[in-house]
N, C-alpha and C positions, 0 to 999 in steps of 0.2 A: 318469282324473285325479280327484283329490280335488276336491270342490266348494270354490271359493275366490272371494273378491270382490276385484276389481282396481279401484283408485281412481286418479284423477288430478285434481290441482288446477291451476287457473290463478290467479295471484296478482299483487299489485302490486309484489312484490320478492322477495328471497331468504330473508328470515327474519322470523318473527313476533316474535322478540325485539327487532327493530328497528322494530316498529310496523307491519310489512307485514300485509296481510290478503288473504283469498281473494276471488276475483271469480267463480269458476266451479268446479264439481265435477262429475265423472261417476263412476259406479260400475257395473261390469258383473260379473255373476255367471257364472262358467264352471263347467259341470258335464259330465263325460264328453265333453270336447272340444267343447262347444257353449256359446254364449252364451245363457243361458236367461232372464235378467232384466237390465234396464237402468234406470239413473236418471241424469238430467242436469239441472242448473239453473245459471243465472247466480245470483249472490247479491250483495245490496247490504249492504256493510259500513260504508257511510257515510264512506268516504274516497276521495280523488281518485286516479284511475289515471294514472300518468306517461305522457307521450307515447310514450316508447320502448317501454313495455309494450303500448300500443295498437298500435304499429307491428308488434310481434312477434306478438301474439295476434289482433288485429282486434277486441278487446273495448273498447268505448268507455265513457266516463262516462255518456252517455245510456242505453246498454244496461243498465248496472247500476242506474241510477236507477229504471228501470222494473221491476227484478227483485224477487223476494221478499227479505225480510231474511235476513242471514246466519244468524241464530238459527233462523228457520223452516226454512231449507234444511238446516242441520246436524241439526236434530231429525229431519227426514224421512229424510236419508241414513243417519243412525245407525240408525234403525229398519229401513231397507231392508237394510242390511248385517247387522245383528244381531251374532251372535257368530261369523260365518264368518271363517276365516283371511284376513288381508289381504295383498295383493300390490300393489307399485307399482314402476315403473321409476325408479331413483334414489330408493329408499324413504326415505332419510334426509331428503330434502326434503319429500315428502308427509306423512311421519310427524309432522314438526314442526308443519305446518299443521293436520293432523287433530287432534292433541292440543290445540293452542292454540285452535282454533275450538270443539272440544268443551268445553274448560274454560270458555269464555265462557257456555255454557248449563248448566254444572254437571254435565257428564258426563265419564266417562273410558272408554277402550277396554278391553275384557276380553281382547283377543287381541294377538298379535305380528304384525309385518310381515315379509314376505320381499321380497327385492329382486331383480328380474329383471336389472338392470344388473350387479350383483355376480356373480350366477350365470352370466350370459352370458360374463363374462370367463374362466370356467373351461370352459364348454361350447364357446365359439367363440373360441379364443385367436388365430386368424388374422384376425379381423375388423379393419378399419382402425382403428376405435375402437368403443366400446360405447354410444354415444348411440342413442336409439330410432330416429331417422330413418336413421342409418347401418346399423344392424342390419336394418331393414326392406328397404333396398336390397340389402344383402349377401345376404340370404336370399330376395329376391324375394317378400316378403310382400304380401298384397292391400292395395290402396290403401283407406284408411279415411277420407280427407278431409284437411282442412287441419291440418297439424301445429301444435302449441301451442294447440289447442282440446281441452277436456277429454275429450269423448266420442271424438274421433278418436284421441287418444293412449291412452286406456284400452282402446279396441277393438284398436288396434295391439299393445298389450302383451298382450292376450288371444291374438292370433295368434302373437306371439313365444313365449308360454308353451306353446301347443300344438306349435309347431315344436320347441321345446326338449324337450318330452316325447318326440317321435319320435326326435330325435337321441340322447337318452340311452338310449332303449330299443334303438336299433340299435347304438350304439357301446359301451354299458356293460351292456346286457341287463337294465336295471331293469324291474320289473313295471309300475309306473305312476308318474306324477309326484305327489308329495305335498308339502304345506307343510313338514313336517319335513325332507324331502330338500332342498328349495330352501334352507332356512335352514342346513343342514349344508354344502351346496355353496358358498354365498356366503362361508362362513368358512374354506373349505379353501385350503391353499396349492396352487400350481400342481403341485407334485410329489406331492401327496396326494389328487388327485381320485379315482383308482381306490379307494384305501383308504376314502375318505369315502363312496363309493357302495356298497361291499361289503355293508353291512347292509341295503341296499334292493334287492339283487339276488337273485332266486329261485334255488334250487339246481338247477333244471332249465331247459333252453333254452326260449325262448318263440318263438311265431310273431309277428313284429312287424308290426302294421298301420301304414299311413301315416296319421298324425293331422293333421287340419285342424280349425281352430276355425270352427265354423259357427254362424250365428244361427238359433235355432229359429223356424220359421214360425209366425205367429199362428194 
C-alpha cells in the first residue's frame, strides 16, 4: 500500500461556511498495511459546542476550553501530514474543514483527498449503507473505540483501507492500493469498476496475502 495520511475531524456542525469550527482532529499515517504514526488533539476554536454535538461526540465545552488553540493544532497537524496523500471517510466533509482551518493560519494543502466512503460504494455494493460504523460491522473490523471521536474514526478508516486493499487484490487482482487508484475508483460508475481498475492490474497473476492494518509496536 502506498503511504497515505488518514484524517478525521470532530466539529461543532456541518459546514465551516456557516461558521462551524473544528473541535478535534486525528491523523494516522498508514504504510505497507501498518499504522506507523499518529497525531490527535482537541482544539479550542473559541466557539461554543451545541448540546447535541456533545451528546454525539462526548466532547464538552470544558474539554475544548482546556485544549490548545485551533491555530496551534492545525499548524502541528499540517506539519505532521506534510505532503502525504490525504484520505478521509466522507472526505467532502473533512476536506471543507481542513481547508477552512488551514486558511485561518494562512496555509493551503498541496495534495488531493481520496474518499473511502465513495470507494466503498464500488468495492462493497452489498453493504447496508456506507457509513463508517456500518462498514465496520459489515466486515467485522477491529473495535477502535467510541465512534465520533477523531482517533477512533481515523483508525477505523485505516482498517477499512487495509480491508479494501485485500478485497481489491483478491477480486480484481490489483498489485497494491494507491491514492490514484482510490480517486479513480470513487469517480467510477457501478458498471465501470473493472475498466477503472484495469490500469492498476499487473499483467501476471499475483499471490494475494491477507492484509490487516496493524499498529507498529513502539
